[in-house]
C-alpha beads as a LAMMPS data file, in Angstrom:
LAMMPS data file: protein, C-alpha beads

363 atoms
362 bonds

1 atom types
1 bond types

-500.0 500.0 xlo xhi
-500.0 500.0 ylo yhi
-500.0 500.0 zlo zhi

Masses

1 110.0

Atoms # bond

1 1 1 0.000 0.000 0.000
2 1 1 1.407 3.395 -0.959
3 1 1 0.428 6.992 -0.305
4 1 1 -1.703 8.201 2.575
5 1 1 -4.241 5.993 4.256
6 1 1 -7.778 7.310 3.890
7 1 1 -9.488 7.337 7.280
8 1 1 -13.189 7.555 8.146
9 1 1 -14.770 8.058 11.577
10 1 1 -18.216 6.819 12.597
11 1 1 -19.610 8.315 15.781
12 1 1 -18.909 12.012 16.342
13 1 1 -19.044 12.234 20.123
14 1 1 -16.288 13.670 22.277
15 1 1 -13.816 10.806 21.860
16 1 1 -13.965 11.226 18.074
17 1 1 -12.320 14.644 18.469
18 1 1 -9.310 12.947 20.041
19 1 1 -9.086 10.457 17.190
20 1 1 -9.254 13.106 14.488
21 1 1 -6.732 15.415 16.139
22 1 1 -4.204 12.589 16.616
23 1 1 -4.668 11.260 13.074
24 1 1 -4.051 14.734 11.681
25 1 1 -0.633 14.784 13.356
26 1 1 0.468 11.846 11.192
27 1 1 1.934 12.243 7.705
28 1 1 0.752 8.850 6.425
29 1 1 -2.985 9.322 6.877
30 1 1 -5.823 11.768 6.307
31 1 1 -9.397 11.862 7.584
32 1 1 -11.665 11.935 4.531
33 1 1 -15.079 11.529 6.146
34 1 1 -17.038 11.518 9.404
35 1 1 -20.446 10.016 10.092
36 1 1 -23.075 10.248 12.803
37 1 1 -26.776 9.407 12.981
38 1 1 -27.259 13.061 13.893
39 1 1 -26.047 14.878 10.794
40 1 1 -25.409 18.088 12.754
41 1 1 -22.828 16.268 14.892
42 1 1 -21.042 15.057 11.759
43 1 1 -21.199 18.479 10.135
44 1 1 -19.765 20.195 13.219
45 1 1 -16.909 17.688 13.500
46 1 1 -16.091 18.126 9.825
47 1 1 -16.139 21.894 10.203
48 1 1 -13.906 21.932 13.291
49 1 1 -11.222 19.747 11.736
50 1 1 -11.488 20.586 8.051
51 1 1 -12.731 17.128 7.042
52 1 1 -14.156 17.213 3.494
53 1 1 -16.963 14.676 3.873
54 1 1 -19.731 14.287 6.462
55 1 1 -22.624 11.827 6.468
56 1 1 -25.521 10.449 8.474
57 1 1 -25.532 7.090 6.673
58 1 1 -22.555 4.814 7.258
59 1 1 -22.888 2.824 4.040
60 1 1 -23.041 6.030 2.010
61 1 1 -19.767 7.201 3.568
62 1 1 -18.114 3.868 2.808
63 1 1 -19.284 3.964 -0.801
64 1 1 -18.404 7.610 -1.387
65 1 1 -15.060 7.847 0.432
66 1 1 -13.799 4.251 0.078
67 1 1 -11.643 4.560 3.206
68 1 1 -8.739 2.252 4.002
69 1 1 -9.429 2.434 7.743
70 1 1 -12.569 3.070 9.776
71 1 1 -12.472 4.238 13.392
72 1 1 -15.609 3.213 15.283
73 1 1 -16.292 5.635 18.128
74 1 1 -19.970 4.933 18.722
75 1 1 -21.543 3.318 21.813
76 1 1 -20.440 -0.341 21.951
77 1 1 -23.874 -1.801 21.206
78 1 1 -23.292 -0.889 17.528
79 1 1 -19.656 -2.013 17.272
80 1 1 -20.206 -5.510 15.892
81 1 1 -22.573 -4.388 13.150
82 1 1 -20.569 -1.336 12.101
83 1 1 -17.194 -3.096 12.208
84 1 1 -18.527 -6.054 10.218
85 1 1 -19.937 -3.708 7.586
86 1 1 -16.621 -1.867 7.339
87 1 1 -14.685 -5.127 7.052
88 1 1 -17.027 -6.330 4.298
89 1 1 -16.278 -3.067 2.479
90 1 1 -12.558 -3.912 2.588
91 1 1 -11.595 -1.624 5.473
92 1 1 -9.283 -2.165 8.399
93 1 1 -10.955 -1.237 11.684
94 1 1 -10.029 0.519 14.932
95 1 1 -12.754 -0.127 17.542
96 1 1 -13.045 1.998 20.658
97 1 1 -13.308 0.178 23.966
98 1 1 -15.336 -1.622 25.123
99 1 1 -14.824 -3.751 22.026
100 1 1 -18.305 -5.330 22.072
101 1 1 -20.888 -5.887 24.841
102 1 1 -20.158 -9.647 25.093
103 1 1 -17.343 -12.135 24.637
104 1 1 -19.421 -14.000 22.040
105 1 1 -19.637 -10.874 19.878
106 1 1 -15.922 -10.204 20.335
107 1 1 -15.013 -13.677 19.082
108 1 1 -17.413 -13.294 16.158
109 1 1 -15.916 -9.947 15.106
110 1 1 -12.314 -11.138 15.362
111 1 1 -13.080 -14.264 13.341
112 1 1 -14.784 -12.146 10.690
113 1 1 -11.767 -9.837 10.387
114 1 1 -9.370 -12.780 10.180
115 1 1 -11.490 -14.494 7.533
116 1 1 -11.531 -11.324 5.425
117 1 1 -7.844 -10.597 5.988
118 1 1 -8.425 -7.193 7.583
119 1 1 -6.504 -5.590 10.451
120 1 1 -8.419 -4.992 13.670
121 1 1 -7.455 -3.254 16.904
122 1 1 -8.994 -1.856 20.081
123 1 1 -8.604 1.530 21.797
124 1 1 -6.346 0.459 24.665
125 1 1 -4.697 3.855 24.735
126 1 1 -3.109 3.676 28.207
127 1 1 -1.323 0.488 27.168
128 1 1 0.753 2.802 24.945
129 1 1 1.183 5.753 27.316
130 1 1 4.810 6.721 28.111
131 1 1 4.816 5.039 31.584
132 1 1 3.502 1.765 30.098
133 1 1 6.090 1.815 27.306
134 1 1 8.874 2.544 29.809
135 1 1 7.652 -0.240 32.109
136 1 1 7.685 -2.703 29.217
137 1 1 11.325 -1.809 28.528
138 1 1 12.524 -2.473 32.082
139 1 1 10.599 -5.748 32.135
140 1 1 12.323 -6.708 28.898
141 1 1 15.808 -5.859 30.190
142 1 1 15.296 -7.880 33.384
143 1 1 15.179 -4.993 35.878
144 1 1 11.979 -6.326 37.451
145 1 1 13.002 -9.966 37.409
146 1 1 10.178 -12.450 37.043
147 1 1 6.707 -10.878 37.507
148 1 1 4.938 -12.253 40.582
149 1 1 1.944 -9.946 41.075
150 1 1 0.284 -6.982 39.343
151 1 1 -1.888 -4.289 40.897
152 1 1 -4.025 -2.073 38.659
153 1 1 -6.021 0.893 39.974
154 1 1 -8.435 3.113 38.046
155 1 1 -10.257 5.995 39.695
156 1 1 -13.388 7.517 38.207
157 1 1 -15.290 10.672 39.101
158 1 1 -19.069 10.490 38.881
159 1 1 -18.991 14.284 39.246
160 1 1 -16.834 14.673 36.140
161 1 1 -18.225 15.413 32.657
162 1 1 -18.626 11.747 31.657
163 1 1 -19.905 10.709 35.075
164 1 1 -22.485 13.504 35.136
165 1 1 -23.750 12.485 31.698
166 1 1 -24.331 8.935 32.940
167 1 1 -25.884 9.890 36.260
168 1 1 -28.157 12.606 34.823
169 1 1 -29.765 10.375 32.191
170 1 1 -31.442 7.032 32.931
171 1 1 -31.484 6.222 29.184
172 1 1 -27.734 6.714 28.683
173 1 1 -26.292 3.777 26.717
174 1 1 -23.987 2.827 29.618
175 1 1 -27.008 1.654 31.628
176 1 1 -27.814 -0.911 28.902
177 1 1 -24.396 -2.597 29.007
178 1 1 -24.123 -5.928 30.864
179 1 1 -21.427 -4.394 33.087
180 1 1 -22.849 -0.855 33.069
181 1 1 -20.324 1.735 34.350
182 1 1 -17.627 -0.888 34.858
183 1 1 -17.859 -2.203 31.318
184 1 1 -17.137 1.210 29.869
185 1 1 -13.967 1.559 31.931
186 1 1 -12.329 -1.637 33.140
187 1 1 -10.503 -2.223 29.869
188 1 1 -8.160 0.331 31.457
189 1 1 -7.660 -2.037 34.387
190 1 1 -7.410 -5.325 32.552
191 1 1 -5.148 -4.325 29.659
192 1 1 -2.396 -3.570 32.200
193 1 1 -2.750 -7.028 33.717
194 1 1 -3.199 -9.221 30.674
195 1 1 0.409 -9.224 29.451
196 1 1 1.627 -10.535 32.830
197 1 1 -1.178 -13.050 33.471
198 1 1 -0.824 -15.211 30.396
199 1 1 -3.636 -17.698 31.108
200 1 1 -6.586 -17.800 28.721
201 1 1 -9.056 -18.234 31.583
202 1 1 -7.464 -17.422 34.947
203 1 1 -9.275 -17.878 38.251
204 1 1 -11.297 -14.723 39.027
205 1 1 -13.017 -13.564 42.216
206 1 1 -15.165 -10.436 42.149
207 1 1 -16.477 -8.033 44.786
208 1 1 -18.687 -5.101 43.773
209 1 1 -21.222 -2.786 45.329
210 1 1 -23.161 0.462 45.125
211 1 1 -21.287 2.859 47.427
212 1 1 -23.292 6.036 46.915
213 1 1 -26.332 6.627 49.095
214 1 1 -28.337 9.143 47.025
215 1 1 -31.389 7.708 45.279
216 1 1 -33.162 8.941 42.149
217 1 1 -35.810 6.230 41.900
218 1 1 -34.846 4.454 38.665
219 1 1 -32.260 2.179 37.048
220 1 1 -29.416 4.486 38.062
221 1 1 -29.830 3.488 41.714
222 1 1 -28.780 -0.084 40.852
223 1 1 -25.541 0.843 39.055
224 1 1 -22.565 -0.408 41.102
225 1 1 -19.678 2.039 41.399
226 1 1 -17.005 0.145 43.390
227 1 1 -15.284 -2.987 42.038
228 1 1 -12.491 -5.251 43.295
229 1 1 -11.214 -8.139 41.191
230 1 1 -8.729 -10.806 42.267
231 1 1 -7.098 -12.798 39.462
232 1 1 -4.938 -15.892 39.858
233 1 1 -2.986 -17.177 36.887
234 1 1 -0.701 -20.175 36.726
235 1 1 2.394 -18.132 37.620
236 1 1 1.228 -14.548 38.279
237 1 1 -1.593 -13.061 40.323
238 1 1 -3.283 -9.674 39.989
239 1 1 -5.559 -7.315 41.859
240 1 1 -7.701 -4.725 40.072
241 1 1 -9.561 -1.837 41.705
242 1 1 -12.141 0.458 40.170
243 1 1 -13.323 3.222 42.484
244 1 1 -15.712 6.129 42.074
245 1 1 -15.126 7.396 45.611
246 1 1 -11.416 7.192 46.517
247 1 1 -9.763 10.616 46.270
248 1 1 -7.642 11.778 44.633
249 1 1 -8.840 10.072 41.459
250 1 1 -5.720 7.994 40.890
251 1 1 -4.705 5.870 37.918
252 1 1 -1.678 3.645 38.331
253 1 1 -0.268 0.143 38.195
254 1 1 2.340 -1.653 40.282
255 1 1 4.324 -4.618 39.053
256 1 1 5.895 -6.776 41.759
257 1 1 8.884 -8.790 40.575
258 1 1 11.575 -11.033 42.006
259 1 1 14.115 -8.168 41.805
260 1 1 12.229 -4.865 42.075
261 1 1 8.785 -3.286 42.313
262 1 1 7.769 -0.803 39.593
263 1 1 5.122 1.899 39.995
264 1 1 3.692 3.451 36.811
265 1 1 1.547 6.557 37.409
266 1 1 -0.638 7.403 34.403
267 1 1 -1.681 10.809 35.738
268 1 1 1.772 12.099 36.745
269 1 1 3.315 10.199 33.787
270 1 1 6.077 8.725 35.931
271 1 1 7.750 5.350 36.368
272 1 1 9.639 4.665 39.609
273 1 1 11.309 1.637 41.201
274 1 1 11.351 0.365 44.768
275 1 1 14.596 -1.523 45.206
276 1 1 16.022 -3.833 47.838
277 1 1 18.304 -1.858 50.235
278 1 1 21.963 -2.745 49.820
279 1 1 23.359 -0.877 52.858
280 1 1 23.147 -1.690 56.617
281 1 1 19.709 -1.495 58.223
282 1 1 19.578 2.069 59.613
283 1 1 21.192 3.705 56.577
284 1 1 19.327 1.315 54.302
285 1 1 16.051 2.698 55.650
286 1 1 17.261 6.298 55.421
287 1 1 18.325 6.433 51.785
288 1 1 15.256 5.115 49.896
289 1 1 13.336 8.386 50.384
290 1 1 16.196 10.304 48.748
291 1 1 16.378 7.723 45.974
292 1 1 12.648 8.100 45.297
293 1 1 13.036 11.885 45.244
294 1 1 15.841 11.535 42.712
295 1 1 13.668 9.296 40.536
296 1 1 10.713 11.705 40.627
297 1 1 13.027 14.590 39.728
298 1 1 14.322 12.573 36.761
299 1 1 10.784 11.732 35.665
300 1 1 9.732 15.359 36.052
301 1 1 12.489 16.521 33.714
302 1 1 11.510 13.840 31.221
303 1 1 7.995 15.248 31.235
304 1 1 9.356 18.773 30.751
305 1 1 11.171 17.471 27.680
306 1 1 7.966 15.885 26.368
307 1 1 6.134 19.153 27.009
308 1 1 8.745 21.117 25.065
309 1 1 8.361 18.658 22.162
310 1 1 4.546 19.051 22.307
311 1 1 4.377 15.383 23.294
312 1 1 3.014 15.804 26.830
313 1 1 -0.688 15.621 26.117
314 1 1 -3.689 13.567 27.197
315 1 1 -3.855 11.385 24.075
316 1 1 -0.162 10.484 23.825
317 1 1 -1.042 6.794 24.148
318 1 1 -3.753 7.070 21.518
319 1 1 -1.310 8.714 19.146
320 1 1 1.177 5.865 19.558
321 1 1 -1.520 3.218 19.193
322 1 1 -2.954 4.755 16.009
323 1 1 0.507 5.223 14.537
324 1 1 1.443 1.601 15.220
325 1 1 -1.865 0.345 13.860
326 1 1 -1.368 2.246 10.616
327 1 1 2.201 0.945 10.363
328 1 1 0.865 -2.615 10.749
329 1 1 -1.442 -1.944 7.797
330 1 1 1.168 -0.303 5.590
331 1 1 3.824 -2.952 6.281
332 1 1 1.550 -5.959 6.851
333 1 1 2.815 -6.661 10.365
334 1 1 0.807 -7.814 13.431
335 1 1 -1.520 -5.183 14.931
336 1 1 -0.367 -3.446 18.143
337 1 1 -2.894 -5.324 20.339
338 1 1 -3.079 -9.044 19.650
339 1 1 -6.407 -10.673 18.872
340 1 1 -5.672 -13.172 21.629
341 1 1 -5.443 -10.393 24.224
342 1 1 -8.668 -8.805 22.974
343 1 1 -10.409 -12.175 23.339
344 1 1 -8.913 -12.815 26.777
345 1 1 -9.989 -9.438 28.124
346 1 1 -13.508 -9.881 26.793
347 1 1 -13.709 -13.306 28.458
348 1 1 -12.531 -11.813 31.747
349 1 1 -15.113 -9.042 31.496
350 1 1 -17.918 -11.516 30.868
351 1 1 -16.816 -13.556 33.888
352 1 1 -16.540 -10.452 36.076
353 1 1 -20.037 -9.283 35.157
354 1 1 -21.478 -12.783 35.590
355 1 1 -20.125 -13.000 39.135
356 1 1 -21.111 -9.427 39.915
357 1 1 -24.662 -10.022 38.757
358 1 1 -24.974 -13.114 40.942
359 1 1 -23.500 -11.270 43.915
360 1 1 -25.815 -8.272 43.606
361 1 1 -28.880 -10.513 43.248
362 1 1 -28.040 -12.115 46.612
363 1 1 -27.505 -8.789 48.383

Bonds

1 1 1 2
2 1 2 3
3 1 3 4
4 1 4 5
5 1 5 6
6 1 6 7
7 1 7 8
8 1 8 9
9 1 9 10
10 1 10 11
11 1 11 12
12 1 12 13
13 1 13 14
14 1 14 15
15 1 15 16
16 1 16 17
17 1 17 18
18 1 18 19
19 1 19 20
20 1 20 21
21 1 21 22
22 1 22 23
23 1 23 24
24 1 24 25
25 1 25 26
26 1 26 27
27 1 27 28
28 1 28 29
29 1 29 30
30 1 30 31
31 1 31 32
32 1 32 33
33 1 33 34
34 1 34 35
35 1 35 36
36 1 36 37
37 1 37 38
38 1 38 39
39 1 39 40
40 1 40 41
41 1 41 42
42 1 42 43
43 1 43 44
44 1 44 45
45 1 45 46
46 1 46 47
47 1 47 48
48 1 48 49
49 1 49 50
50 1 50 51
51 1 51 52
52 1 52 53
53 1 53 54
54 1 54 55
55 1 55 56
56 1 56 57
57 1 57 58
58 1 58 59
59 1 59 60
60 1 60 61
61 1 61 62
62 1 62 63
63 1 63 64
64 1 64 65
65 1 65 66
66 1 66 67
67 1 67 68
68 1 68 69
69 1 69 70
70 1 70 71
71 1 71 72
72 1 72 73
73 1 73 74
74 1 74 75
75 1 75 76
76 1 76 77
77 1 77 78
78 1 78 79
79 1 79 80
80 1 80 81
81 1 81 82
82 1 82 83
83 1 83 84
84 1 84 85
85 1 85 86
86 1 86 87
87 1 87 88
88 1 88 89
89 1 89 90
90 1 90 91
91 1 91 92
92 1 92 93
93 1 93 94
94 1 94 95
95 1 95 96
96 1 96 97
97 1 97 98
98 1 98 99
99 1 99 100
100 1 100 101
101 1 101 102
102 1 102 103
103 1 103 104
104 1 104 105
105 1 105 106
106 1 106 107
107 1 107 108
108 1 108 109
109 1 109 110
110 1 110 111
111 1 111 112
112 1 112 113
113 1 113 114
114 1 114 115
115 1 115 116
116 1 116 117
117 1 117 118
118 1 118 119
119 1 119 120
120 1 120 121
121 1 121 122
122 1 122 123
123 1 123 124
124 1 124 125
125 1 125 126
126 1 126 127
127 1 127 128
128 1 128 129
129 1 129 130
130 1 130 131
131 1 131 132
132 1 132 133
133 1 133 134
134 1 134 135
135 1 135 136
136 1 136 137
137 1 137 138
138 1 138 139
139 1 139 140
140 1 140 141
141 1 141 142
142 1 142 143
143 1 143 144
144 1 144 145
145 1 145 146
146 1 146 147
147 1 147 148
148 1 148 149
149 1 149 150
150 1 150 151
151 1 151 152
152 1 152 153
153 1 153 154
154 1 154 155
155 1 155 156
156 1 156 157
157 1 157 158
158 1 158 159
159 1 159 160
160 1 160 161
161 1 161 162
162 1 162 163
163 1 163 164
164 1 164 165
165 1 165 166
166 1 166 167
167 1 167 168
168 1 168 169
169 1 169 170
170 1 170 171
171 1 171 172
172 1 172 173
173 1 173 174
174 1 174 175
175 1 175 176
176 1 176 177
177 1 177 178
178 1 178 179
179 1 179 180
180 1 180 181
181 1 181 182
182 1 182 183
183 1 183 184
184 1 184 185
185 1 185 186
186 1 186 187
187 1 187 188
188 1 188 189
189 1 189 190
190 1 190 191
191 1 191 192
192 1 192 193
193 1 193 194
194 1 194 195
195 1 195 196
196 1 196 197
197 1 197 198
198 1 198 199
199 1 199 200
200 1 200 201
201 1 201 202
202 1 202 203
203 1 203 204
204 1 204 205
205 1 205 206
206 1 206 207
207 1 207 208
208 1 208 209
209 1 209 210
210 1 210 211
211 1 211 212
212 1 212 213
213 1 213 214
214 1 214 215
215 1 215 216
216 1 216 217
217 1 217 218
218 1 218 219
219 1 219 220
220 1 220 221
221 1 221 222
222 1 222 223
223 1 223 224
224 1 224 225
225 1 225 226
226 1 226 227
227 1 227 228
228 1 228 229
229 1 229 230
230 1 230 231
231 1 231 232
232 1 232 233
233 1 233 234
234 1 234 235
235 1 235 236
236 1 236 237
237 1 237 238
238 1 238 239
239 1 239 240
240 1 240 241
241 1 241 242
242 1 242 243
243 1 243 244
244 1 244 245
245 1 245 246
246 1 246 247
247 1 247 248
248 1 248 249
249 1 249 250
250 1 250 251
251 1 251 252
252 1 252 253
253 1 253 254
254 1 254 255
255 1 255 256
256 1 256 257
257 1 257 258
258 1 258 259
259 1 259 260
260 1 260 261
261 1 261 262
262 1 262 263
263 1 263 264
264 1 264 265
265 1 265 266
266 1 266 267
267 1 267 268
268 1 268 269
269 1 269 270
270 1 270 271
271 1 271 272
272 1 272 273
273 1 273 274
274 1 274 275
275 1 275 276
276 1 276 277
277 1 277 278
278 1 278 279
279 1 279 280
280 1 280 281
281 1 281 282
282 1 282 283
283 1 283 284
284 1 284 285
285 1 285 286
286 1 286 287
287 1 287 288
288 1 288 289
289 1 289 290
290 1 290 291
291 1 291 292
292 1 292 293
293 1 293 294
294 1 294 295
295 1 295 296
296 1 296 297
297 1 297 298
298 1 298 299
299 1 299 300
300 1 300 301
301 1 301 302
302 1 302 303
303 1 303 304
304 1 304 305
305 1 305 306
306 1 306 307
307 1 307 308
308 1 308 309
309 1 309 310
310 1 310 311
311 1 311 312
312 1 312 313
313 1 313 314
314 1 314 315
315 1 315 316
316 1 316 317
317 1 317 318
318 1 318 319
319 1 319 320
320 1 320 321
321 1 321 322
322 1 322 323
323 1 323 324
324 1 324 325
325 1 325 326
326 1 326 327
327 1 327 328
328 1 328 329
329 1 329 330
330 1 330 331
331 1 331 332
332 1 332 333
333 1 333 334
334 1 334 335
335 1 335 336
336 1 336 337
337 1 337 338
338 1 338 339
339 1 339 340
340 1 340 341
341 1 341 342
342 1 342 343
343 1 343 344
344 1 344 345
345 1 345 346
346 1 346 347
347 1 347 348
348 1 348 349
349 1 349 350
350 1 350 351
351 1 351 352
352 1 352 353
353 1 353 354
354 1 354 355
355 1 355 356
356 1 356 357
357 1 357 358
358 1 358 359
359 1 359 360
360 1 360 361
361 1 361 362
362 1 362 363
C-alpha cells in the first residue's frame, strides 16, 4: 500500500475529536469523512477539523469515500454491526473500547476480520502511554526480574463530565451494558494485567457494590460504582480496583517482581522503582526516600522534555496506538494489540459481570 491511508470516523461524540486530532498529526494518513446518525454532529466535527466529507448514513460514507481504515467511536452496542460492515467493504478497523458488549460478539468480530484478511485493533490507549512503554522496557531488560503480582487501579469521578452524563440520564447507553459503568472503563484495568497473566481463563473472584447513598428512583440506583477483582494465573496473580469514591482520582499500576517493584503513574506520567536496600539497616532505611526523590526529579524533567516537544498531552497513548496500527497496515505486520489479548480481556469481562450479577442478586 502506498500513499496516505484514507481514514473515516463513525460516531462524532467527544472521543472522536481525540481520534481526528491525533490522526491529523500523522503524515501517512488523512481523515476523509465523518459520520453520525445526527447529521449536525457530523457536520460540526467536519467543520472543526477541516474534514471534506460528512454523512448520516454509514454505508453512504463507505461507498463515497472508500476509506482504508474506519475508526468506530460509537456506543459499543453498535460495534459488531458497524465493524462487520466496514470489514465487508474492505476496510481495516479501529474499535473503541469496550470492544463489544459480550465475549461471544468479540469472538465473532475477530473471526470475521481474520477471515476477510483485515486488520483490527482496540482503543487500549493507556497500554501505549509513556509510563507503560517505559515499564515494558525495564521488564524486557530484566530490571523487574520475574513478575509475581500486578496491581491495577483506576479511579473515576461520577462528578466529572462523563460521570455527570451517565448519572443525569437514565437512558444513557452505559445503563444498557451488561457491566454498566464498569464495562465502559475496566478495559483500562485489565489491559495492564493481561500481558503478565498469560492464562486464557485465569481464576477470578469479584467483589462489587453500590457505594453512593443518594437515590433517584430508577435504574441508576442499581448501578454499582465500586469494584475489586482478584485474578490468579498459573504463575502470576493480579488485583484490580475500580473506584468512584477514593480521592484523589488515581490511575496507576504496580508490578511486583523477584528483583524490584515498579510503579507506573498514568496521571503524573512517571515510572519509579522500589529496590532492595543494599546498605546496613539504619542507613538502608534512610536512603530510599532520597532515591525516590531523585527518581521523581528525573521523571519530572523527562515530562518537561515531552512538554517542550509538544508530546506531553492527554492522548499520547492514543497517538502511539494509532501510529502503530497504521504501520501494521502499511507494512503488513501484526496489529499493536493481539487478537488473543482482545479475546482474553472480553472473556474476563464476561466472567466479572457474571459474578457481579450473581453477587448483587443475593444482596
